[in-house]
N, C-alpha and C positions, 0 to 999 in steps of 0.2 A: 217553585215556579214549575207548572207541570208542563213536561218534556213533551214535545211536538209530534212523538209517536202515541203518545197516553192521549196526548187532546184528538189526533185524528181516530183511535179506536172509540172515544167518546163519542164524537160525532156520527158514527156507524152504528154503534148502540142505541144512540139519540132516536134512529129511524125506527128499530126497533118497535121501540115503545110507542109507536104507529102517530109520531108526531113530525108533520109535513117538514118540509125543511123550504124556507123560500131564497135562500140563499146558498152557497157553497156547492161541492160534486153533487149531492143529492139533489139539489135544485133540478137537474134533468133528469127527465123523468125513466131516460135510460139506464142510467147510473143506480139511480133507487129501484127500480126493479131488479136489476144485477145482484147488489147489494143484500135485497129483501130476498134474495134465491140463496144466497150465500148464507145468510143467516136461518132460515127457515125450511130451506130444503138441503143443505147441505150441512148444516149447524158448524162453519168454521167460527175460529176464533181472530178477534182483526188483531189483536195483540200478541198473538202466540207468534214468536220469533224464528220461528224452525225453516229452514233453508228448503226450498221445493225435491223432493221425489224425484231419484233419477234413476232408471231403470239399467239393469244388470248389465253388462258391457254384452253380451252373446245376445238378449231382449232386444236391443237396442241393433245389434248387426240384422238381426231378424226382420226389424222395422224396415232398416234401411233396404235392406235386400226386398223387400215385398213393393217400395217406393222406388225403387230404381231408376224405370226410365224416368218417372217425376222429378226424382234427382238430377239426372244429366240434361234435361230440356231447361231445370232452373238454375243451374247451375251458372251458367253463362249470363243469364238474366238479373240474375243475384250480384256477380260481379260488376256487370255493367249501371246497377240501380247505385252502388256502393261508390262507385265515380261518380256518378251523377249529383250523390249528395255532397262529394265533393269538399267536406270537413271533418276532421275530427269528433271522436263522442259519440258515433252510431254501430251498430250491430245489423246487419242483414238476415233474418231467421227464416227457416221454413220448419214446418210444423208437416206432422200428418193431421190424420180428421181427427184424434183425439188431442191433440195439441201436445205431443211430445217431440221435441227439437231434433230434427234430423241431419243438420247443416246449417252452419254459421259463418257469415265473412265480415269480419272487422280487423282492426288492422293489431298486425303481432303484437305490439306494444299495450292496447286498449284489450286483449283477451282477456287477462286475471280481474280487469276493473269487472269485466262482463260477468264472469264467474262466480266475483263474490257476490254478483247481485243474483246469483242462482239460474243466469244463462248460461248452461251447459250442455253439451251434446248429450241427450237422453233426460234430460228435466221434461217433467212431466207438468205441463203449465195449462192446464185444462182449470175451467173456473171450478169445479167441484172440489180440483185440491188446492188452487192456490186466489180464489178468489177473482174478485174483481180484476182483470188485467186485458190488455189486447190480445193476444192470441186467443185464450179461453171465453171471452167475452165476445168473441168473432166468430167462435166455433157454435155457441149457442145462438146468436142472433142471424149469423148465416149472411152478413153484411158488412162491408167496411166500417173501420169506426178508430178513435183515436183516444187512448185511455190516458189523459195528462197526470201525474205526481200524485194527489190527493185521490185523485177519482179512483184510484186503486182501494181493493178490500182493506189487504192487508197493510199495516203499518210500516211493515219492511221493506214494503215495494215502492213507497210514496219518495222514492230518489228517483225513479223511471218514467218516461214520457214514452207512450208504445201505441204505431201507428200499425193496422194489420188488416189485410182484405183477404176473402174466401178465394179459393181455387178450386172451381169444381170441374166434374170430368164431364166426358159427353151425352151421358145420363142425367144430368144435372143433381150431382149425389157430391157432396163435401170430399176433396180428396185433399187439399191440403190449406196451410194457412202459409200466407205470407206478410213477415213482420219486420216493423224495422224500429228497432229499441235505442233509447238515448237513456245514459247518466248523468247528464249533465243538468244540476241544478237552474241555469241562467235559461232553461229551454222555456220557451213560453209555447202554450197554446195555438197560439195565431205562426207561429212560425212552423207550425204542423199541416196544416195549410196545403203547403207546399208539396212537404214529403208524403202527406195521403194520395194526391193527385199520383205523384210519379209510383208508389207502391200499388195501387188502383189499377196503373197503366201496365205494370211490369207483371201482375197477377192474370190479368186479361190476356198480356202476350204469351204468358205459360199455359194458358188456359188453350190459346189459340195453337202454338205450337204441340201441345199433347194432341190433340183433337186430331191436327193432320197427320202424327205421327201415327196413332191409332188406328187411324182409317187409311195409311200407306198402301198403293195399290188397291183399292177400291174405290166405289163410284162415286164421287164428292162434285158438292155444287156450291159454287162459291158465288157470291153474290151482294149489292149493296144498290141503295138506289141511287145513289152517285156513283158512275162507274170509277173513277179514280182514286173510288176508299178501297175496293178489291183489293185485296194483298193488304190488307193494314187489319189492327187488333179488331177493328169495329164491322168487320165484314160479317155475314151470312153463315152458315156453314151445314151442310146436309148433308149426310150420307145416307146412303140409297143402296140396298140390295140389287140382284141381278132382276129381277122382278119392278121394279123400279119404286119400290115400299120403302118410307124412310125409316131408317135405323137409329138413328143418331139426331140433334139439333143444340146449337150452340146458341146461348142465351141473348148474341145481337140478330141471330134469325128469328127467333122468337119475339122480341122487339120489330122487326122489319116486319111479320107475317103478321103479327097483331092478335097472334095466338096463344093459348097455352100451348107445352110441351105433351100433354096428353092428347089434344086434337089433333098433331102432326105425326106421332108417331104410330106406323105400320100403316099410314094412310100412302093412296100413290101421288108419287112424287107431282105428276104432272095437274092436280089437283088446285095445287098453289104455285 
């Protein structure tokens, strides 16, 4: 009888042979795209049982130092998110823009379980290293997503369910990824809808807090179509210089104003 890992690897390789899949993980176009990137661009082997690459301690400390302000802001939100999940079997992770894990919040007793799965501090979970996964595929797609069990590319990761959301800086560049991973085998994809909503909300909170910290003491405009939403994560944020020209803008402001970021930056704030 074929073991599950071999069966999963064969399913991935079937896609490489140009055979469209009407059912299974690759029926989802975003999963199929990612699997093909793994095969054609990164030349990964889905059956290879090697654990993720982990940065040397010194290099990880350098990464954490570069991300110090983000880590400080995210720490409280990660702990709050972990409490909201209110159940065993979860790890809340923050990575840099490459997909390297820089912080992890989980129960002490469960840490060995996640480390066996490769979720170590300093582990590189970029898609080019680990194939389709919540963190790495979020980095590539730049949008919130869930990768559930056999939607992962590597057979060794099919026990994981990961919901990840990007965290952008005030210039719109990817700054970090916030992820919730579970190693529970009874985790259904439907159960992740609530988790994904919480992860996405927490990522937006980190973005807003970072924006306010980054431009602390400078000119800021905080606005919303409904006044009661000012001060919440959905508020629009504009930072502008002493001459009243827009320096930075968050995604909510872009949505509220109906403009592209490039149309706003450098323009006089009174024009909007």
